[in-house]
N, C-alpha and C positions, 0 to 999 in steps of 0.2 A: 111118070117116074123119073123125070129129068132132074139131075143134080144141079143146084145153082152154082154158078162160077164164083170165084173169089171176089171179083170186083163188085158183083151185085150184092154180096153179103156186106162188104165194107160200106157201100153206099147206103144200104138199109140201116146199118148201125149208126152212121153219121146222122141220118135223118132222125132216128130215134133219140139220139143225144140232143139234137136241136129241139125236138119236140119236148123233151124233158125240161130243157132250159125255159121254154115258153110256158109250160105248165107251172113250173116253180114260181115264176113271176106272177102268174094268174092267181095262184093260191095265196100269195101275200096280199093281194088286193081284195079278196072276197070276204064275205061275212062268215062268221064261225059256223053257221048252220050248213053252209055249202062246203066248207073246208074238208069235212070227213069224206064226203063223196069224191072230191077231187084228190084227196090223199090216197084213197083206195084205187082210184084210176091210175094215179102215179105209180103205185106199187105194182099194179098189173103191167104198166108200160115198162117199168124198170126191170121186171123179170122176163120180158119178152126177148131180150138178147140171149138169155140163158136158154130159152126154148129154141131159138133160132140156131144157136151154136150146137146145141145137143142134137137137134134134128139133122144138121149138116153132117156131123160126125157119124150119126147112126146110119144115114143113107150111104156113107162111104164104105160101110162094111159089106163087101161083095159076096163073101163066101158063106159064112154061117152067122146069121143075126143072133145077137145075144138076147136072152130072155128079158123082157121088159121088167119083170118083177125084180130081177137082180140089178138092173140099171137103176130102178127107182130106189132100191135099198142102198146102192152106192151113192146116189144123190143125197139120200137122207143121212148116210154116214158122213158125207161131206159137210152137211149142215151141222151135224153133231161135232165134227172135228174142230169147229171154232172154239169149243170149250177148252180142250187141252191146249190149243194154240194160244189162247189168252193166258192160261195158267203158265205155259212155258215162257211166254213173252215177259210176264212179270218176274219169273225166276231169273231170266236173262238180265232184266233190269237190275235185279238184286246183285248180280255179278258185275255190274258196271256197264253193260251194253245198253245204253240209252239213246233212243232216236232223237231226243231233245237236248243232247249234249251240246255245249256251246262251241266245241271245236269241230272242224270238218271231219277229221279222222274219227272222232267220237260218234258223230252222226252216221258216218259210213258203217262203222262197226255196229252201231245200234240197229240200223236198218237191215244190214245184211245178216248179222248174227242174231241180233235180238228179235227182230220181227220175221225176216225171211226164213231163217233156219227153223224157228218155232212153227211157223205155218206149214212149211213144206214137210217137216218131220211128222206133224200131226196127220197130214193127208197121207203120207207114205205108210204110216203105221196101219191105217185102215185098209189101204190097198194091199199091203204085204201080208197082214195077218188075218184079214177077213175075206178079201176077194180072191187072192192068189191061190189058196188051197181049194177053191171050188172046182168041181169037175168041169164046169162050163168054161173055165179059164184054160183054153186048150190051143190057142194060136196067138201069134205076136200082136195082132190087131186088137185082141181082147184086152191087152194091157192098156192100149190107148183108149178103148171104149170106157173101161172102168175108171181109169185115172181121170179122164175128162168128166165123167159123171160125178166123181168125188170133188174135183176142182170146181165144177159149176155149182155144186151144192154149197161149197164153201163160199164161193163168190156171190151166189144168190143171197145167202144169209148175211154176208159181210156188207 
């Protein structure tokens, strides 16, 4: 039940990133019959950091472990939160906050307000209005657990 230290997690993520770069170059050189298998393998490898980070945060909960079914629901709500985030991003672009604006100030406003605000607001809505009212949300670390699960769901799908 040993908790991995931060440096070993960082090294593992760097190794995974380098492996992904190697696999991508391999996919581009293979025949189409092999590509599907390699792409599925790549999908599994790309989701591995989500599993590693989630496991690390889960192991850090020392007092009262959260029910896994609620953490899985949080993860799935995080995946679903991509839809309102996309919708909000397009609405922010309609207001003029475009990440592809030619000026530096326009790009900053588009990335921070157009993309960042939309994504974080979508994740916050699911955390605040779905997870926070739950009876199991009873200690400060629960907020970290559920928000990490939602964020990893969002990142995993993104």
